[in-house]
N, CA, C and O atoms as CSV, one atom per row, in Angstrom:
chain,resi,resn,atom,element,x,y,z
A,1,MET,N,N,88.421,59.335,116.055
A,1,MET,CA,C,88.234,57.967,115.655
A,1,MET,C,C,89.212,57.103,116.456
A,1,MET,O,O,90.378,57.453,116.634
A,2,ARG,N,N,88.702,55.969,116.932
A,2,ARG,CA,C,89.553,54.999,117.632
A,2,ARG,C,C,89.564,53.708,116.831
A,2,ARG,O,O,88.516,53.204,116.426
A,3,ILE,N,N,90.758,53.179,116.608
A,3,ILE,CA,C,90.940,51.935,115.865
A,3,ILE,C,C,91.753,50.989,116.734
A,3,ILE,O,O,92.762,51.390,117.314
A,4,ALA,N,N,91.321,49.735,116.829
A,4,ALA,CA,C,92.078,48.713,117.555
A,4,ALA,C,C,92.722,47.771,116.549
A,4,ALA,O,O,92.095,47.361,115.572
A,5,LEU,N,N,93.983,47.435,116.801
A,5,LEU,CA,C,94.733,46.497,115.974
A,5,LEU,C,C,95.262,45.377,116.855
A,5,LEU,O,O,95.418,45.547,118.064
A,6,HIS,N,N,95.537,44.237,116.245
A,6,HIS,CA,C,96.050,43.078,116.971
A,6,HIS,C,C,97.252,42.538,116.213
A,6,HIS,O,O,97.184,42.309,115.005
A,7,SER,N,N,98.341,42.340,116.923
A,7,SER,CA,C,99.516,41.726,116.303
A,7,SER,C,C,100.097,40.693,117.262
A,7,SER,O,O,99.738,40.649,118.439
A,8,THR,N,N,100.988,39.875,116.751
A,8,THR,CA,C,101.637,38.862,117.583
A,8,THR,C,C,103.143,38.994,117.441
A,8,THR,O,O,103.665,39.421,116.410
A,9,LEU,N,N,103.821,38.612,118.514
A,9,LEU,CA,C,105.279,38.640,118.525
A,9,LEU,C,C,105.841,37.298,118.077
A,9,LEU,O,O,105.199,36.258,118.218
A,10,ARG,N,N,107.034,37.342,117.542
A,10,ARG,CA,C,107.732,36.108,117.177
A,10,ARG,C,C,108.091,35.364,118.464
A,10,ARG,O,O,108.296,35.998,119.498
A,11,PRO,N,N,108.169,34.041,118.420
A,11,PRO,CA,C,108.543,33.275,119.613
A,11,PRO,C,C,109.878,33.771,120.198
A,11,PRO,O,O,110.866,33.937,119.483
A,12,GLY,N,N,109.873,33.998,121.493
A,12,GLY,CA,C,111.077,34.423,122.193
A,12,GLY,C,C,111.449,35.879,122.021
A,12,GLY,O,O,112.532,36.282,122.445
A,13,ALA,N,N,110.584,36.693,121.407
A,13,ALA,CA,C,110.945,38.081,121.096
A,13,ALA,C,C,110.397,39.107,122.089
A,13,ALA,O,O,110.608,40.306,121.906
A,14,VAL,N,N,109.707,38.668,123.124
A,14,VAL,CA,C,109.054,39.614,124.027
A,14,VAL,C,C,110.036,40.613,124.616
A,14,VAL,O,O,109.818,41.819,124.495
A,15,ASP,N,N,111.104,40.156,125.245
A,15,ASP,CA,C,112.038,41.068,125.903
A,15,ASP,C,C,112.670,42.037,124.920
A,15,ASP,O,O,112.798,43.226,125.214
A,16,ASP,N,N,113.065,41.538,123.756
A,16,ASP,CA,C,113.668,42.410,122.744
A,16,ASP,C,C,112.664,43.443,122.248
A,16,ASP,O,O,113.001,44.615,122.082
A,17,TYR,N,N,111.437,43.008,122.015
A,17,TYR,CA,C,110.398,43.933,121.553
A,17,TYR,C,C,110.163,45.029,122.590
A,17,TYR,O,O,110.120,46.212,122.250
A,18,LEU,N,N,110.013,44.639,123.842
A,18,LEU,CA,C,109.772,45.628,124.893
A,18,LEU,C,C,110.916,46.628,124.991
A,18,LEU,O,O,110.685,47.825,125.163
A,19,ARG,N,N,112.141,46.144,124.883
A,19,ARG,CA,C,113.305,47.031,124.942
A,19,ARG,C,C,113.314,47.980,123.746
A,19,ARG,O,O,113.505,49.185,123.905
A,20,GLU,N,N,113.107,47.437,122.560
A,20,GLU,CA,C,113.212,48.236,121.341
A,20,GLU,C,C,112.015,49.165,121.141
A,20,GLU,O,O,112.125,50.173,120.442
A,21,HIS,N,N,110.874,48.834,121.750
A,21,HIS,CA,C,109.682,49.657,121.565
A,21,HIS,C,C,109.429,50.578,122.753
A,21,HIS,O,O,108.375,51.209,122.827
A,22,ALA,N,N,110.366,50.663,123.672
A,22,ALA,CA,C,110.198,51.549,124.820
A,22,ALA,C,C,110.122,53.011,124.377
A,22,ALA,O,O,109.534,53.849,125.060
A,23,ARG,N,N,110.719,53.299,123.236
A,23,ARG,CA,C,110.697,54.652,122.662
A,23,ARG,C,C,110.826,54.506,121.153
A,23,ARG,O,O,111.717,53.810,120.664
A,24,VAL,N,N,109.933,55.166,120.414
A,24,VAL,CA,C,110.044,55.122,118.959
A,24,VAL,C,C,110.886,56.309,118.500
A,24,VAL,O,O,110.991,57.301,119.221
A,25,PRO,N,N,111.487,56.223,117.316
A,25,PRO,CA,C,112.308,57.327,116.811
A,25,PRO,C,C,111.499,58.620,116.671
A,25,PRO,O,O,110.302,58.594,116.386
A,26,ASP,N,N,112.172,59.734,116.875
A,26,ASP,CA,C,111.505,61.036,116.793
A,26,ASP,C,C,110.925,61.301,115.411
A,26,ASP,O,O,109.879,61.941,115.298
A,27,ASP,N,N,111.588,60.818,114.349
A,27,ASP,CA,C,111.036,61.051,113.008
A,27,ASP,C,C,109.732,60.274,112.801
A,27,ASP,O,O,108.881,60.705,112.023
A,28,LEU,N,N,109.564,59.146,113.480
A,28,LEU,CA,C,108.310,58.397,113.417
A,28,LEU,C,C,107.215,59.137,114.181
A,28,LEU,O,O,106.070,59.195,113.731
A,29,ARG,N,N,107.566,59.698,115.329
A,29,ARG,CA,C,106.595,60.506,116.088
A,29,ARG,C,C,106.124,61.691,115.260
A,29,ARG,O,O,104.934,62.004,115.242
A,30,ALA,N,N,107.052,62.351,114.573
A,30,ALA,CA,C,106.693,63.496,113.735
A,30,ALA,C,C,105.798,63.054,112.576
A,30,ALA,O,O,104.865,63.766,112.203
A,31,LEU,N,N,106.077,61.897,112.017
A,31,LEU,CA,C,105.253,61.352,110.947
A,31,LEU,C,C,103.829,61.106,111.445
A,31,LEU,O,O,102.870,61.433,110.746
A,32,PHE,N,N,103.680,60.542,112.628
A,32,PHE,CA,C,102.350,60.321,113.206
A,32,PHE,C,C,101.601,61.650,113.345
A,32,PHE,O,O,100.404,61.723,113.070
A,33,ASP,N,N,102.309,62.694,113.772
A,33,ASP,CA,C,101.678,64.015,113.892
A,33,ASP,C,C,101.162,64.480,112.533
A,33,ASP,O,O,100.028,64.948,112.429
A,34,ARG,N,N,101.977,64.355,111.501
A,34,ARG,CA,C,101.576,64.779,110.152
A,34,ARG,C,C,100.399,63.967,109.624
A,34,ARG,O,O,99.584,64.470,108.850
A,35,ALA,N,N,100.317,62.705,110.049
A,35,ALA,CA,C,99.263,61.808,109.571
A,35,ALA,C,C,97.966,61.951,110.364
A,35,ALA,O,O,96.965,61.325,110.017
A,36,GLY,N,N,97.966,62.765,111.424
A,36,GLY,CA,C,96.753,62.961,112.213
A,36,GLY,C,C,96.536,61.928,113.301
A,36,GLY,O,O,95.419,61.760,113.790
A,37,ILE,N,N,97.601,61.234,113.681
A,37,ILE,CA,C,97.494,60.263,114.786
A,37,ILE,C,C,97.755,61.006,116.092
A,37,ILE,O,O,98.848,61.522,116.324
A,38,ARG,N,N,96.732,61.049,116.934
A,38,ARG,CA,C,96.845,61.767,118.210
A,38,ARG,C,C,97.470,60.915,119.306
A,38,ARG,O,O,98.176,61.424,120.176
A,39,ASP,N,N,97.203,59.612,119.255
A,39,ASP,CA,C,97.765,58.732,120.280
A,39,ASP,C,C,97.779,57.309,119.736
A,39,ASP,O,O,96.975,56.944,118.878
A,40,TRP,N,N,98.721,56.507,120.262
A,40,TRP,CA,C,98.827,55.089,119.892
A,40,TRP,C,C,99.312,54.370,121.141
A,40,TRP,O,O,100.424,54.609,121.612
A,41,THR,N,N,98.481,53.498,121.668
A,41,THR,CA,C,98.816,52.753,122.876
A,41,THR,C,C,98.892,51.275,122.527
A,41,THR,O,O,98.086,50.776,121.741
A,42,ILE,N,N,99.865,50.572,123.112
A,42,ILE,CA,C,100.015,49.134,122.873
A,42,ILE,C,C,99.999,48.415,124.217
A,42,ILE,O,O,100.720,48.789,125.142
A,43,TRP,N,N,99.164,47.375,124.314
A,43,TRP,CA,C,99.145,46.493,125.481
A,43,TRP,C,C,99.626,45.117,125.041
A,43,TRP,O,O,99.478,44.736,123.879
A,44,ARG,N,N,100.202,44.377,125.983
A,44,ARG,CA,C,100.705,43.039,125.674
A,44,ARG,C,C,100.085,42.023,126.611
A,44,ARG,O,O,99.936,42.277,127.806
A,45,SER,N,N,99.721,40.861,126.060
A,45,SER,CA,C,99.305,39.698,126.826
A,45,SER,C,C,100.025,38.510,126.204
A,45,SER,O,O,99.652,38.050,125.125
A,46,GLY,N,N,101.049,38.016,126.878
A,46,GLY,CA,C,101.863,36.946,126.304
A,46,GLY,C,C,102.550,37.437,125.049
A,46,GLY,O,O,103.279,38.429,125.080
A,47,ASP,N,N,102.318,36.740,123.936
A,47,ASP,CA,C,102.932,37.151,122.675
A,47,ASP,C,C,101.973,37.979,121.817
A,47,ASP,O,O,102.255,38.251,120.650
A,48,ARG,N,N,100.851,38.374,122.394
A,48,ARG,CA,C,99.852,39.149,121.647
A,48,ARG,C,C,99.921,40.621,122.030
A,48,ARG,O,O,100.054,40.976,123.201
A,49,LEU,N,N,99.827,41.455,121.022
A,49,LEU,CA,C,99.846,42.901,121.219
A,49,LEU,C,C,98.511,43.477,120.759
A,49,LEU,O,O,97.991,43.104,119.708
A,50,PHE,N,N,97.970,44.381,121.551
A,50,PHE,CA,C,96.716,45.044,121.224
A,50,PHE,C,C,96.983,46.541,121.177
A,50,PHE,O,O,97.477,47.127,122.140
A,51,HIS,N,N,96.650,47.147,120.050
A,51,HIS,CA,C,96.960,48.547,119.776
A,51,HIS,C,C,95.661,49.347,119.766
A,51,HIS,O,O,94.662,48.902,119.201
A,52,LEU,N,N,95.670,50.513,120.379
A,52,LEU,CA,C,94.564,51.452,120.272
A,52,LEU,C,C,95.116,52.717,119.629
A,52,LEU,O,O,95.975,53.395,120.194
A,53,VAL,N,N,94.607,53.024,118.438
A,53,VAL,CA,C,95.067,54.181,117.672
A,53,VAL,C,C,93.953,55.220,117.676
A,53,VAL,O,O,92.818,54.929,117.300
A,54,GLU,N,N,94.288,56.428,118.104
A,54,GLU,CA,C,93.335,57.530,118.081
A,54,GLU,C,C,93.804,58.506,117.012
A,54,GLU,O,O,94.900,59.062,117.086
A,55,CYS,N,N,92.937,58.701,116.008
A,55,CYS,CA,C,93.343,59.506,114.859
A,55,CYS,C,C,92.124,60.165,114.230
A,55,CYS,O,O,90.984,59.889,114.602
A,56,ASP,N,N,92.392,61.046,113.264
A,56,ASP,CA,C,91.314,61.705,112.541
A,56,ASP,C,C,90.669,60.735,111.550
A,56,ASP,O,O,89.446,60.600,111.515
A,57,ASP,N,N,91.486,60.069,110.755
A,57,ASP,CA,C,91.013,59.172,109.695
A,57,ASP,C,C,92.087,58.099,109.506
A,57,ASP,O,O,93.161,58.385,108.978
A,58,PHE,N,N,91.802,56.870,109.933
A,58,PHE,CA,C,92.798,55.802,109.932
A,58,PHE,C,C,93.308,55.489,108.524
A,58,PHE,O,O,94.517,55.371,108.324
A,59,ASP,N,N,92.418,55.354,107.556
A,59,ASP,CA,C,92.853,55.018,106.196
A,59,ASP,C,C,93.756,56.109,105.627
A,59,ASP,O,O,94.774,55.812,105.001
A,60,HIS,N,N,93.387,57.357,105.842
A,60,HIS,CA,C,94.205,58.480,105.382
A,60,HIS,C,C,95.573,58.472,106.072
A,60,HIS,O,O,96.604,58.662,105.426
A,61,ALA,N,N,95.569,58.251,107.375
A,61,ALA,CA,C,96.828,58.215,108.126
A,61,ALA,C,C,97.740,57.109,107.610
A,61,ALA,O,O,98.943,57.319,107.455
A,62,MET,N,N,97.180,55.942,107.347
A,62,MET,CA,C,98.000,54.827,106.862
A,62,MET,C,C,98.565,55.099,105.469
A,62,MET,O,O,99.681,54.679,105.163
A,63,ARG,N,N,97.805,55.796,104.624
A,63,ARG,CA,C,98.347,56.152,103.308
A,63,ARG,C,C,99.563,57.060,103.453
A,63,ARG,O,O,100.542,56.906,102.723
A,64,ILE,N,N,99.508,57.998,104.382
A,64,ILE,CA,C,100.643,58.893,104.619
A,64,ILE,C,C,101.816,58.124,105.221
A,64,ILE,O,O,102.954,58.268,104.773
A,65,ILE,N,N,101.538,57.318,106.226
A,65,ILE,CA,C,102.599,56.606,106.946
A,65,ILE,C,C,103.283,55.569,106.065
A,65,ILE,O,O,104.512,55.502,106.037
A,66,ARG,N,N,102.519,54.769,105.352
A,66,ARG,CA,C,103.091,53.669,104.559
A,66,ARG,C,C,104.003,54.149,103.433
A,66,ARG,O,O,104.813,53.367,102.937
A,67,GLY,N,N,103.896,55.389,103.023
A,67,GLY,CA,C,104.762,55.877,101.957
A,67,GLY,C,C,105.982,56.625,102.444
A,67,GLY,O,O,106.692,57.236,101.645
A,68,ASP,N,N,106.239,56.590,103.730
A,68,ASP,CA,C,107.307,57.417,104.296
A,68,ASP,C,C,108.516,56.581,104.705
A,68,ASP,O,O,108.373,55.464,105.201
A,69,ASP,N,N,109.708,57.138,104.489
A,69,ASP,CA,C,110.954,56.443,104.831
A,69,ASP,C,C,111.075,56.156,106.333
A,69,ASP,O,O,111.629,55.129,106.724
A,70,ALA,N,N,110.555,57.069,107.179
A,70,ALA,CA,C,110.633,56.845,108.630
A,70,ALA,C,C,109.891,55.572,109.013
A,70,ALA,O,O,110.364,54.811,109.858
A,71,ASP,N,N,108.739,55.331,108.404
A,71,ASP,CA,C,107.990,54.106,108.687
A,71,ASP,C,C,108.711,52.881,108.141
A,71,ASP,O,O,108.764,51.848,108.808
A,72,ARG,N,N,109.260,52.982,106.952
A,72,ARG,CA,C,109.997,51.832,106.383
A,72,ARG,C,C,111.174,51.436,107.274
A,72,ARG,O,O,111.414,50.255,107.521
A,73,ARG,N,N,111.900,52.445,107.749
A,73,ARG,CA,C,113.038,52.137,108.646
A,73,ARG,C,C,112.543,51.476,109.931
A,73,ARG,O,O,113.134,50.501,110.395
A,74,TRP,N,N,111.451,52.006,110.513
A,74,TRP,CA,C,110.914,51.459,111.752
A,74,TRP,C,C,110.404,50.032,111.539
A,74,TRP,O,O,110.672,49.150,112.356
A,75,GLN,N,N,109.677,49.802,110.456
A,75,GLN,CA,C,109.152,48.462,110.193
A,75,GLN,C,C,110.283,47.459,109.973
A,75,GLN,O,O,110.196,46.320,110.431
A,76,ASP,N,N,111.332,47.866,109.284
A,76,ASP,CA,C,112.492,46.982,109.110
A,76,ASP,C,C,113.110,46.626,110.456
A,76,ASP,O,O,113.534,45.491,110.676
A,77,HIS,N,N,113.156,47.603,111.347
A,77,HIS,CA,C,113.773,47.390,112.666
A,77,HIS,C,C,112.865,46.558,113.576
A,77,HIS,O,O,113.271,45.497,114.050
A,78,ILE,N,N,111.651,47.028,113.821
A,78,ILE,CA,C,110.776,46.365,114.798
A,78,ILE,C,C,110.175,45.085,114.228
A,78,ILE,O,O,109.765,44.202,114.981
A,79,GLY,N,N,110.122,44.981,112.909
A,79,GLY,CA,C,109.582,43.791,112.261
A,79,GLY,C,C,110.348,42.520,112.571
A,79,GLY,O,O,109.828,41.419,112.385
A,80,ARG,N,N,111.570,42.659,113.039
A,80,ARG,CA,C,112.348,41.474,113.444
A,80,ARG,C,C,111.707,40.757,114.624
A,80,ARG,O,O,111.966,39.575,114.850
A,81,PHE,N,N,110.871,41.465,115.378
A,81,PHE,CA,C,110.278,40.915,116.595
A,81,PHE,C,C,108.787,40.610,116.453
A,81,PHE,O,O,108.212,39.905,117.282
A,82,VAL,N,N,108.172,41.138,115.413
A,82,VAL,CA,C,106.724,41.003,115.230
A,82,VAL,C,C,106.433,39.938,114.186
A,82,VAL,O,O,106.953,39.981,113.071
A,83,GLU,N,N,105.594,38.984,114.563
A,83,GLU,CA,C,105.188,37.913,113.650
A,83,GLU,C,C,104.279,38.467,112.557
A,83,GLU,O,O,104.446,38.145,111.381
A,84,GLY,N,N,103.316,39.302,112.951
A,84,GLY,CA,C,102.415,39.896,111.975
A,84,GLY,C,C,101.172,40.425,112.631
A,84,GLY,O,O,100.971,40.274,113.836
A,85,PHE,N,N,100.333,41.052,111.821
A,85,PHE,CA,C,99.063,41.603,112.287
A,85,PHE,C,C,97.938,40.673,111.873
A,85,PHE,O,O,98.009,40.000,110.845
A,86,LEU,N,N,96.887,40.650,112.703
A,86,LEU,CA,C,95.727,39.805,112.455
A,86,LEU,C,C,94.470,40.657,112.440
A,86,LEU,O,O,94.296,41.535,113.285
A,87,GLY,N,N,93.598,40.396,111.479
A,87,GLY,CA,C,92.319,41.079,111.413
A,87,GLY,C,C,91.327,40.501,112.401
A,87,GLY,O,O,91.683,39.610,113.171
A,88,PRO,N,N,90.083,40.986,112.401
A,88,PRO,CA,C,89.093,40.570,113.394
A,88,PRO,C,C,88.724,39.089,113.355
A,88,PRO,O,O,88.262,38.548,114.360
A,89,ASP,N,N,88.916,38.431,112.229
A,89,ASP,CA,C,88.591,37.008,112.129
A,89,ASP,C,C,89.831,36.116,112.156
A,89,ASP,O,O,89.755,34.927,111.848
A,90,GLY,N,N,90.979,36.703,112.528
A,90,GLY,CA,C,92.206,35.935,112.644
A,90,GLY,C,C,93.005,35.830,111.364
A,90,GLY,O,O,94.067,35.209,111.345
A,91,ASP,N,N,92.507,36.432,110.287
A,91,ASP,CA,C,93.253,36.420,109.034
A,91,ASP,C,C,94.410,37.410,109.116
A,91,ASP,O,O,94.301,38.457,109.754
A,92,GLU,N,N,95.521,37.067,108.460
A,92,GLU,CA,C,96.664,37.965,108.451
A,92,GLU,C,C,96.303,39.252,107.729
A,92,GLU,O,O,95.633,39.239,106.696
A,93,GLY,N,N,96.755,40.352,108.288
A,93,GLY,CA,C,96.532,41.639,107.637
A,93,GLY,C,C,96.469,42.765,108.633
A,93,GLY,O,O,96.167,42.570,109.810
A,94,TYR,N,N,96.757,43.936,108.140
A,94,TYR,CA,C,96.753,45.158,108.942
A,94,TYR,C,C,95.352,45.751,108.879
A,94,TYR,O,O,95.129,46.805,108.283
A,95,VAL,N,N,94.399,45.039,109.517
A,95,VAL,CA,C,92.987,45.381,109.449
A,95,VAL,C,C,92.502,45.675,110.869
A,95,VAL,O,O,92.794,44.915,111.792
A,96,PRO,N,N,91.765,46.770,111.048
A,96,PRO,CA,C,91.248,47.069,112.390
A,96,PRO,C,C,90.371,45.941,112.938
A,96,PRO,O,O,89.662,45.259,112.199
A,97,MET,N,N,90.445,45.772,114.257
A,97,MET,CA,C,89.587,44.814,114.935
A,97,MET,C,C,88.161,45.349,114.929
A,97,MET,O,O,87.939,46.550,114.780
A,98,GLU,N,N,87.209,44.455,115.091
A,98,GLU,CA,C,85.799,44.840,115.123
A,98,GLU,C,C,85.436,45.333,116.519
A,98,GLU,O,O,85.671,44.640,117.509
A,99,LYS,N,N,84.862,46.534,116.594
A,99,LYS,CA,C,84.399,47.045,117.883
A,99,LYS,C,C,83.109,46.335,118.236
A,99,LYS,O,O,82.205,46.245,117.405
A,100,VAL,N,N,83.010,45.835,119.445
A,100,VAL,CA,C,81.831,45.115,119.901
A,100,VAL,C,C,80.949,46.005,120.769
A,100,VAL,O,O,79.730,46.008,120.599
A,101,TRP,N,N,81.536,46.760,121.695
A,101,TRP,CA,C,80.765,47.519,122.665
A,101,TRP,C,C,81.654,48.585,123.263
A,101,TRP,O,O,82.866,48.405,123.382
A,102,ARG,N,N,81.040,49.709,123.643
A,102,ARG,CA,C,81.762,50.767,124.344
A,102,ARG,C,C,80.830,51.390,125.373
A,102,ARG,O,O,79.730,51.830,125.038
A,103,LEU,N,N,81.266,51.425,126.609
A,103,LEU,CA,C,80.466,51.946,127.716
A,103,LEU,C,C,80.034,53.385,127.455
A,103,LEU,O,O,78.866,53.721,127.656
A,104,GLU,N,N,80.939,54.224,127.020
A,104,GLU,CA,C,80.625,55.632,126.792
A,104,GLU,C,C,79.470,55.801,125.800
A,104,GLU,O,O,78.618,56.671,125.980
A,105,GLU,N,N,79.442,54.974,124.761
A,105,GLU,CA,C,78.359,55.052,123.785
A,105,GLU,C,C,77.034,54.595,124.386
A,105,GLU,O,O,75.989,55.181,124.102
A,106,GLN,N,N,77.071,53.554,125.210
A,106,GLN,CA,C,75.842,53.085,125.832
A,106,GLN,C,C,75.300,54.109,126.817
A,106,GLN,O,O,74.087,54.279,126.938
A,107,ARG,N,N,76.192,54.786,127.515
A,107,ARG,CA,C,75.743,55.816,128.457
A,107,ARG,C,C,74.979,56.929,127.752
A,107,ARG,O,O,74.107,57.551,128.358
A,108,ALA,N,N,75.284,57.190,126.503
A,108,ALA,CA,C,74.636,58.250,125.737
A,108,ALA,C,C,73.255,57.847,125.226
A,108,ALA,O,O,72.495,58.693,124.754
A,109,GLU,N,N,72.932,56.567,125.319
A,109,GLU,CA,C,71.647,56.059,124.825
A,109,GLU,C,C,70.626,56.044,125.959
A,109,GLU,O,O,71.002,56.053,127.131
A,110,PRO,N,N,69.323,56.021,125.614
A,110,PRO,CA,C,68.313,55.866,126.657
A,110,PRO,C,C,68.428,54.483,127.320
A,110,PRO,O,O,68.836,53.516,126.676
A,111,VAL,N,N,68.074,54.400,128.582
A,111,VAL,CA,C,68.127,53.138,129.324
A,111,VAL,C,C,67.026,52.221,128.785
A,111,VAL,O,O,65.877,52.630,128.620
A,112,ILE,N,N,67.414,50.963,128.516
A,112,ILE,CA,C,66.467,49.962,128.000
A,112,ILE,C,C,66.435,48.797,128.973
A,112,ILE,O,O,67.484,48.266,129.338
A,113,ASP,N,N,65.257,48.399,129.393
A,113,ASP,CA,C,65.098,47.234,130.261
A,113,ASP,C,C,65.202,45.989,129.382
A,113,ASP,O,O,64.344,45.738,128.536
A,114,MET,N,N,66.276,45.209,129.598
A,114,MET,CA,C,66.506,44.022,128.791
A,114,MET,C,C,65.910,42.770,129.446
A,114,MET,O,O,66.058,41.674,128.908
A,115,GLY,N,N,65.250,42.909,130.581
A,115,GLY,CA,C,64.586,41.791,131.236
A,115,GLY,C,C,65.528,40.694,131.689
A,115,GLY,O,O,65.167,39.519,131.625
A,116,LEU,N,N,66.707,41.033,132.136
A,116,LEU,CA,C,67.685,40.030,132.562
A,116,LEU,C,C,67.631,39.752,134.060
A,116,LEU,O,O,68.439,38.978,134.572
A,117,ASP,N,N,66.703,40.366,134.759
A,117,ASP,CA,C,66.633,40.180,136.215
A,117,ASP,C,C,66.058,38.851,136.569
A,117,ASP,O,O,65.927,38.530,137.751
C-alpha cells in the first residue's frame, strides 16, 4: 500500500527542518519496522512537504506508531518546525492525499482509444 501525505513547514523553518530530519532516531526506525512501514520518503517544495509512505496497512501502522513513546519524542522534537498536515481538500489533519492517477496501474489495463488525436 502506498499513502501520500502533505504537510507544511513553519515560516523560516526550512533549514532547521532539513538539518533535524536528515536522520531520524533509531528507535523511530525500529518502530516503523514493527508497524509494517517499509519505506517513507519526503520531498520538499518551498515550505510544503510531500510524503510517500509504503506500508502493509496505513491505519494499523498509525495506531501502533501514535501510541509509542518514540513517536511522541520525535513529534515533540520535529513538530517545532512543522506547521501541520493537510488532507486532500486542504483541511488540517493527518489524512492521506487522494490518489488521482498512476502510470503502473494504467499500463496493466487494456489500451483505450480516448479520441484525443
